[in-house]
C-alpha positions as CSV (number, residue, x, y, z in Angstrom):
1,M,92.6,65.7,28.0
2,L,96.4,65.8,28.5
3,R,96.3,62.5,30.2
4,K,94.2,60.9,27.6
5,G,96.1,62.4,24.7
6,K,93.0,64.1,23.1
7,T,94.9,66.3,20.6
8,G,92.1,68.2,19.0
9,D,90.4,68.9,22.4
10,I,93.7,70.0,24.0
11,M,94.2,72.5,21.2
12,A,90.7,73.9,21.4
13,L,90.6,74.2,25.2
14,S,94.1,75.5,25.6
15,S,93.3,78.3,23.2
16,R,90.2,79.2,25.2
17,L,92.4,79.3,28.3
18,G,94.7,81.8,26.7
19,T,97.7,79.3,26.5
20,P,97.3,77.9,22.9
21,I,99.2,74.7,22.3
22,A,100.2,74.1,18.7
23,Y,99.6,70.8,16.9
24,A,103.3,70.6,15.9
25,A,104.3,70.6,19.6
26,L,101.9,67.8,20.4
27,S,102.8,65.8,17.3
28,E,106.5,66.1,18.1
29,I,106.0,64.8,21.6
30,Q,103.8,62.0,20.4
31,L,106.6,60.8,18.2
32,N,109.4,61.2,20.8
33,P,108.4,62.1,24.3
34,S,111.9,61.3,25.6
35,A,113.3,64.1,23.5
36,F,110.9,66.6,25.1
37,F,112.1,65.5,28.6
38,T,115.7,66.0,27.6
39,R,115.2,69.6,26.6
40,F,112.5,70.4,29.1
41,G,115.0,71.6,31.7
42,R,116.6,74.0,29.2
43,E,113.4,75.8,28.4
44,P,111.4,78.5,30.3
45,A,108.9,77.2,32.9
46,S,105.9,78.5,31.0
47,Q,102.3,77.4,31.5
48,T,102.4,75.9,28.0
49,N,105.5,73.8,29.0
50,Q,103.7,72.6,32.1
51,Y,100.9,71.3,29.9
52,L,103.3,69.8,27.5
53,Y,105.1,68.0,30.3
54,L,101.9,66.4,31.4
55,Y,101.1,65.4,27.8
56,A,104.5,63.9,27.4
57,L,104.2,62.0,30.7
58,G,100.8,60.7,29.7
59,R,102.2,59.3,26.4
60,V,105.0,57.5,28.3
61,A,102.5,56.2,30.8
62,D,100.3,54.9,28.0
63,K,103.1,52.5,27.2
64,S,104.5,52.0,30.7
65,Y,103.4,53.5,33.9
66,R,106.7,52.2,35.4
67,E,108.8,54.1,32.9
68,A,106.7,57.2,33.5
69,A,107.2,56.9,37.3
70,L,111.0,56.7,36.8
71,Q,110.9,59.8,34.6
72,L,108.8,61.8,37.1
73,D,111.1,60.7,40.0
74,F,114.2,61.7,38.0
75,D,112.7,65.1,37.1
76,I,111.6,65.9,40.6
77,K,115.0,65.0,42.0
78,Q,116.7,67.2,39.4
79,D,114.1,70.0,40.0
80,N,114.7,70.0,43.8
81,Q,118.4,70.8,43.2
82,R,117.6,73.8,41.1
83,A,117.3,77.3,42.5
84,T,114.0,77.7,40.5
85,R,111.8,74.7,40.0
86,L,110.6,73.9,36.5
87,L,107.6,71.8,37.6
88,N,105.0,73.9,39.6
89,D,103.0,72.3,42.4
90,E,99.9,71.8,40.2
91,T,101.9,70.0,37.5
92,R,103.6,67.7,40.1
93,R,100.2,66.8,41.6
94,Y,98.6,66.0,38.3
95,A,101.7,64.0,37.1
96,Y,101.2,61.8,40.2
97,R,97.5,61.6,39.3
98,I,98.4,60.3,35.8
99,L,100.5,57.5,37.5
100,G,97.8,56.6,39.9
101,V,95.1,56.2,37.3
102,Q,97.3,54.3,35.0
103,R,98.5,51.9,37.8
104,M,94.9,51.1,38.6
105,N,94.2,50.2,35.0
106,H,96.8,47.4,35.3
107,N,95.7,45.6,38.4
108,T,94.7,42.4,36.7
109,D,97.9,42.1,34.7
110,D,100.4,43.4,37.2
111,G,98.7,42.8,40.5
112,F,97.7,45.3,43.1
113,N,100.4,47.6,44.6
114,V,100.3,50.1,47.4
115,E,102.3,52.6,45.2
116,A,98.9,53.5,43.6
117,V,97.7,54.8,47.0
118,D,101.0,56.8,47.4
119,W,100.7,58.3,44.0
120,F,97.1,59.4,44.6
121,R,98.1,60.8,48.0
122,N,100.9,62.8,46.3
123,S,98.3,64.2,43.9
124,L,95.9,65.5,46.5
125,D,94.0,68.7,45.6
126,D,90.4,69.7,45.2
127,D,90.0,68.7,41.6
128,F,89.3,64.9,41.4
129,N,86.8,63.6,39.0
130,F,84.7,60.6,40.0
131,E,86.9,58.1,38.1
132,E,90.0,59.4,39.9
133,A,88.3,59.4,43.3
134,E,86.9,55.9,42.8
135,D,90.4,54.6,41.7
136,Y,91.9,56.3,44.8
137,V,89.4,54.8,47.2
138,M,89.6,51.3,45.7
139,A,93.4,51.3,46.1
140,A,93.2,52.6,49.6
141,I,90.5,50.0,50.6
142,R,92.7,47.2,49.1
143,F,95.6,48.2,51.4
144,S,93.7,49.2,54.5
145,R,94.9,52.8,54.1
146,W,91.9,54.1,56.1
147,N,93.0,57.8,56.2
148,D,93.3,57.7,52.4
149,V,89.8,56.1,52.2
150,V,88.4,59.2,54.0
151,E,90.4,61.5,51.7
152,A,89.2,59.8,48.6
153,I,85.6,59.8,49.6
154,S,85.8,63.5,50.4
155,K,86.8,64.1,46.8
156,M,83.4,62.7,45.5
157,D,80.4,65.0,45.1
158,G,78.1,65.3,48.0
159,E,75.3,63.1,46.6
160,T,77.7,60.3,45.8
161,Q,79.2,60.4,49.3
162,K,75.7,59.8,50.7
163,S,75.2,56.5,48.9
164,N,75.2,53.3,51.0
165,Q,78.4,52.2,49.3
166,W,80.5,55.1,50.3
167,Q,78.9,55.6,53.7
168,Y,79.8,52.0,54.5
169,W,83.4,52.5,53.6
170,L,83.6,55.8,55.4
171,A,82.3,53.9,58.5
172,R,84.8,51.2,57.9
173,A,87.6,53.8,57.9
174,Y,86.3,55.6,61.0
175,E,86.0,52.2,62.8
176,Q,89.8,51.8,62.6
177,S,90.4,55.2,64.2
178,S,92.0,55.6,67.6
179,D,89.5,58.5,68.2
180,A,86.5,57.1,70.2
181,G,84.3,59.8,68.7
182,K,84.9,58.6,65.2
183,R,84.3,54.9,66.3
184,G,81.0,56.0,67.8
185,L,80.2,57.8,64.5
186,A,81.0,54.7,62.6
187,K,78.5,52.7,64.7
188,R,75.8,55.3,64.1
189,M,76.5,55.2,60.3
190,Y,76.3,51.4,60.3
191,Q,72.9,51.6,62.1
192,N,71.6,53.9,59.4
193,I,72.9,51.8,56.5
194,A,71.5,48.7,58.2
195,K,68.0,49.9,57.5
196,S,68.6,48.8,53.9
197,N,68.7,45.2,52.8
198,D,71.1,45.7,49.9
199,Y,74.7,44.4,49.9
200,Y,76.0,47.2,52.1
201,G,72.9,47.2,54.3
202,L,73.5,43.5,55.0
203,L,77.2,44.1,55.8
204,A,76.2,46.9,58.1
205,K,73.7,44.7,59.9
206,D,76.5,42.3,60.8
207,K,78.5,45.3,62.2
208,V,75.8,46.3,64.6
209,G,74.6,42.8,65.6
210,Q,71.4,42.7,63.6
211,R,70.2,39.7,61.7
212,F,68.4,39.7,58.3
213,D,65.1,38.0,58.8
214,A,63.1,37.1,55.6
215,S,59.9,36.5,57.6
216,R,59.7,40.3,58.3
217,L,59.5,40.9,54.5
218,G,56.8,38.3,53.9
219,G,59.1,35.3,53.6
220,N,57.9,32.8,51.1
221,N,54.3,34.1,51.3
222,L,53.0,35.7,48.2
223,P,51.2,39.1,48.7
224,T,47.4,39.0,48.6
225,V,46.0,41.1,45.7
226,S,42.4,42.4,45.7
227,A,40.1,41.7,42.7
228,A,39.9,45.4,42.1
229,D,43.7,45.7,41.8
230,R,43.9,42.7,39.5
231,A,41.3,44.4,37.3
232,R,43.3,47.6,37.3
233,V,46.3,45.8,35.9
234,M,44.5,44.9,32.7
235,Q,42.8,48.3,32.6
236,N,46.2,49.9,32.6
237,P,47.2,50.4,28.9
238,H,50.9,49.8,29.5
239,F,50.6,46.6,31.6
240,A,47.8,45.4,29.3
241,R,50.1,45.8,26.2
242,A,53.0,44.1,28.1
243,F,50.9,41.0,28.9
244,A,49.4,40.9,25.3
245,L,53.0,41.0,23.9
246,Y,54.1,38.3,26.3
247,N,51.2,36.0,25.2
248,S,51.9,36.6,21.5
249,D,54.6,35.3,19.2
250,A,56.4,38.7,19.4
251,S,60.0,38.9,20.6
252,R,60.2,38.8,24.4
253,G,62.3,42.0,24.2
254,Y,59.2,44.0,23.1
255,A,57.1,42.7,26.1
256,N,60.0,43.4,28.5
257,R,60.3,47.0,27.3
258,E,56.6,47.6,27.6
259,W,56.6,46.1,31.1
260,N,59.6,48.3,32.2
261,W,57.8,51.4,30.9
262,A,54.6,50.3,32.8
263,V,56.5,49.9,36.0
264,K,58.1,53.3,35.6
265,Q,54.8,55.0,35.1
266,A,53.3,53.2,38.1
267,R,56.3,54.1,40.2
268,D,56.2,57.8,39.2
269,N,52.5,57.8,40.2
270,R,53.5,56.1,43.5
271,D,51.0,53.3,42.8
272,D,52.6,50.5,44.7
273,S,49.3,48.5,44.8
274,L,49.3,48.4,41.0
275,I,53.0,47.3,40.8
276,I,52.3,44.5,43.4
277,A,49.2,43.3,41.5
278,A,51.1,43.3,38.2
279,A,54.1,41.5,39.6
280,R,51.9,38.9,41.3
281,Q,50.1,38.3,37.9
282,A,53.5,38.0,36.2
283,Y,54.7,35.6,38.8
284,D,51.6,33.4,38.5
285,M,52.1,33.0,34.8
286,G,55.8,32.2,35.2
287,W,57.1,35.6,34.0
288,L,59.5,35.7,36.9
289,D,62.1,38.1,35.6
290,R,59.6,40.9,35.2
291,A,58.1,40.2,38.6
292,I,61.6,40.6,40.0
293,Y,62.2,43.8,37.9
294,A,59.0,45.3,39.3
295,I,59.8,44.8,42.9
296,D,63.5,45.7,42.5
297,N,62.5,49.0,40.9
298,T,60.3,50.3,43.7
299,D,61.5,52.2,46.8
300,S,58.9,51.0,49.3
301,V,57.7,47.6,48.2
302,N,59.2,44.5,49.9
303,S,58.0,41.1,48.8
304,L,60.7,38.5,48.9
305,A,58.4,35.8,47.4
306,L,58.2,38.0,44.2
307,S,61.7,39.5,44.2
308,H,63.4,36.3,45.2
309,P,61.4,33.4,43.8
310,M,62.6,29.8,44.1
311,P,61.6,27.8,41.0
312,H,62.9,24.3,40.5
313,Q,63.5,24.1,44.2
314,S,63.8,20.4,44.6
315,A,66.3,20.2,41.7
316,V,68.3,23.2,43.0
317,V,68.6,21.7,46.5
318,R,69.3,18.2,45.3
319,Y,72.0,19.0,42.8
320,S,73.6,21.6,45.2
321,Q,73.9,19.0,47.9
322,S,75.3,16.5,45.4
323,A,77.9,19.1,44.3
324,G,78.7,20.1,48.0
325,I,77.6,23.7,47.7
326,D,75.0,25.8,49.5
327,P,71.6,25.9,47.7
328,A,71.3,29.6,48.7
329,W,74.5,30.3,46.8
330,A,73.2,28.4,43.7
331,Y,70.0,30.5,43.8
332,G,72.1,33.6,44.2
333,I,74.0,32.8,41.1
334,M,70.9,31.8,39.1
335,R,69.0,34.9,40.0
336,Q,71.9,37.1,38.9
337,E,72.7,35.1,35.7
338,S,69.3,34.6,34.2
339,R,66.5,36.0,36.4
340,F,65.1,32.4,36.0
341,V,64.5,32.7,32.3
342,T,65.1,29.2,31.0
343,S,65.7,30.3,27.4
344,A,68.1,33.1,28.4
345,R,71.1,33.4,26.1
346,S,73.9,36.0,26.5
347,N,75.6,37.8,23.6
348,V,78.7,35.6,24.2
349,G,76.8,32.4,23.9
350,A,76.1,31.5,27.6
351,S,72.8,29.7,27.9
352,G,70.1,28.5,30.4
353,L,69.2,29.3,33.9
354,M,72.9,29.1,35.0
355,Q,74.2,30.8,31.8
356,I,76.8,28.1,30.9
357,M,79.1,28.7,28.0
358,P,79.3,25.8,25.4
359,G,82.9,25.2,26.2
360,T,82.2,25.0,29.9
361,A,79.2,22.6,29.3
362,K,81.5,20.3,27.3
363,Y,84.1,20.4,30.1
364,I,81.4,19.5,32.7
365,A,79.9,16.7,30.5
366,R,83.3,15.2,30.0
367,H,84.0,15.2,33.8
368,L,80.6,13.7,34.5
369,G,81.2,11.0,31.9
370,E,78.4,12.1,29.6
371,S,78.2,12.9,25.9
372,Y,77.7,16.6,25.2
373,S,74.4,17.7,23.8
374,A,73.8,21.5,23.4
375,S,70.0,21.1,23.7
376,R,70.2,19.0,26.8
377,A,72.9,21.2,28.4
378,N,70.5,24.2,28.0
379,S,67.4,22.5,29.4
380,G,66.3,23.5,32.9
381,D,67.1,20.3,34.8
382,T,70.5,19.5,33.1
383,N,71.5,23.2,33.2
384,I,71.0,23.3,36.9
385,R,72.9,20.1,37.4
386,Y,75.8,21.3,35.2
387,G,75.8,24.7,36.8
388,T,75.9,23.5,40.4
389,W,78.6,20.9,39.6
390,Y,80.7,23.7,38.0
391,M,80.2,25.9,41.0
392,G,81.5,23.1,43.2
393,D,84.4,22.5,40.8
394,I,85.4,26.2,41.0
395,L,84.9,26.3,44.7
396,G,87.4,23.4,45.2
397,K,89.9,25.1,42.9
398,L,89.7,28.4,44.8
399,N,90.3,27.6,48.4
400,Y,86.7,26.7,49.1
401,Q,86.2,30.5,49.3
402,P,82.7,31.4,48.0
403,V,83.6,35.0,47.1
404,L,86.6,33.8,45.0
405,A,84.4,31.2,43.4
406,T,81.7,33.7,42.6
407,A,84.2,36.0,40.9
408,G,85.6,32.9,39.1
409,Y,82.1,31.9,37.9
410,N,81.8,35.4,36.2
411,A,85.3,36.3,35.2
412,G,87.1,32.9,35.2
413,P,89.1,31.2,38.0
414,N,92.4,32.6,36.8
415,N,91.3,36.2,37.2
416,A,89.8,35.5,40.6
417,K,93.3,34.1,41.6
418,R,95.1,37.1,40.2
419,W,93.0,39.4,42.4
420,Q,94.0,37.5,45.6
421,P,96.4,39.2,47.9
422,V,100.1,38.3,47.5
423,Y,100.8,38.1,51.2
424,G,98.5,37.5,54.1
425,S,94.7,37.4,54.0
426,L,92.3,40.1,53.1
427,A,88.8,40.8,54.4
428,A,86.3,39.6,51.7
429,D,84.6,43.0,51.5
430,Q,87.9,44.6,50.7
431,Y,88.7,42.0,48.1
432,V,85.3,42.5,46.4
433,E,85.5,46.3,46.4
434,S,88.9,46.1,44.6
435,I,88.0,43.6,41.9
436,A,89.5,45.1,38.8
437,F,86.5,44.4,36.5
438,P,83.5,46.6,37.3
439,E,81.1,44.0,35.9
440,T,82.5,41.2,38.1
441,R,82.7,43.5,41.1
442,N,79.0,44.3,40.9
443,Y,78.2,40.7,40.1
444,V,79.8,39.4,43.2
445,K,78.1,42.0,45.4
446,H,74.7,41.0,44.0
447,V,75.3,37.3,44.3
448,M,76.4,37.6,47.9
449,E,73.3,39.7,48.7
450,N,71.0,37.2,46.9
451,A,72.6,34.2,48.6
452,T,72.1,35.9,52.1
453,V,68.4,36.5,51.3
454,Y,67.9,33.0,50.0
455,S,69.6,31.4,53.0
456,S,67.0,33.0,55.2
457,L,64.2,32.0,52.8
458,L,65.4,28.4,52.9
459,G,65.6,28.4,56.7
460,R,69.4,28.2,56.8
461,S,70.1,31.8,57.6
462,Q,73.8,32.8,57.4
463,P,75.0,36.4,57.9
464,I,76.7,37.9,54.8
465,S,80.0,38.5,56.6
466,Q,80.2,34.9,57.7
467,R,79.3,33.8,54.2
468,M,82.0,35.9,52.6
469,G,84.7,35.1,55.1
470,T,88.3,36.0,54.5
471,V,90.2,35.8,51.2
472,P,93.6,34.0,51.6
473,A,96.8,34.9,49.9
474,A,97.4,33.4,46.4
475,F,99.7,30.5,46.2
């Protein structure tokens, strides 16, 4: 609360803690934090003043983390020369925490800097919330500070640490150790994560020399559904309502919500056969996004033909080859952007299978020597042609690096460039994990996972690590 400047909450909680902070004191600091720092050394080192120091530092950091860092460095140097320190250990640690969190909020504008890792390291104690631990680990991953990666993950709650994401990064950290025992542990952790086929599972497979094989999960073969299970789908009130709404003039949103509820009920009842039968029926009628949703929201069902369909295959392959890009990557983008809903439209105006913004469509049409037409740009065939051309265009502008180009497709090429390392190259998984926008960070992971699966389905299998490669320095 002190860091965020939540005045009312600070007053209420400080009172309950037995160290009430008056509104007047907070208001005075809000107006002029510098004046507080000037007199801080002349006042008693009370618990209330410790709180007020952090509040003042937080207000300075809101405007400039750099100015706040200079202030803290000055105060600590002065404090170290005194017989009795004014800043206790807890205050010092949390002051550094304020700097670390603020620094991570400015990565896109100011670039990444290892000082964030150092500030978090100086703030180490047992009281990290998830936001703070995640900021710490992202900074440590970015700069290959593997001991700090271990420290940061240890500050997360036990269940969070068990996720594939953090098990993978813990293994990455142990892999760098000079201790043979830890390197052996890393290998065992990779083998466990590799049982999954998500983004981290695919990365882990590469680490232990395994290969993702779509044929083991059915490949392009649709699952066989019995007549009894097909009948059960329409006897189920939730799925029956979903299909009725889909076939009516009602908003697609109503049908989607009913479908999602039907999938949840079937999943809770562990009725995988019902889910597969419903997903197959949705697939057969072209309701691909709900077929994908059904398979993605089960723990034990694997059917790549349903979860990773390949509509418009001839167009996707033809236009991808014309644009000089991998068709598997094009499918990876398309699946993430629209789930193959031709009429998809985002709240910012992106449209079609490839979710192209009107301004981008005009740019593409101009470079292709065509007149712009909104209806044509949003149509299936033209939208695929425009989207694959734009992917090739971004790829060429971003070092022919697919991870950079994927980030650029979502957040714009300029942001993707800003996130590149200043000096030297960076492993692509480290680049992705430290992308400053959470939406883009997750988007790139999903697209790379999708593309790896599609490459196997298309008979052009490429391991995810090879696909992602290395991110070069910006220039």
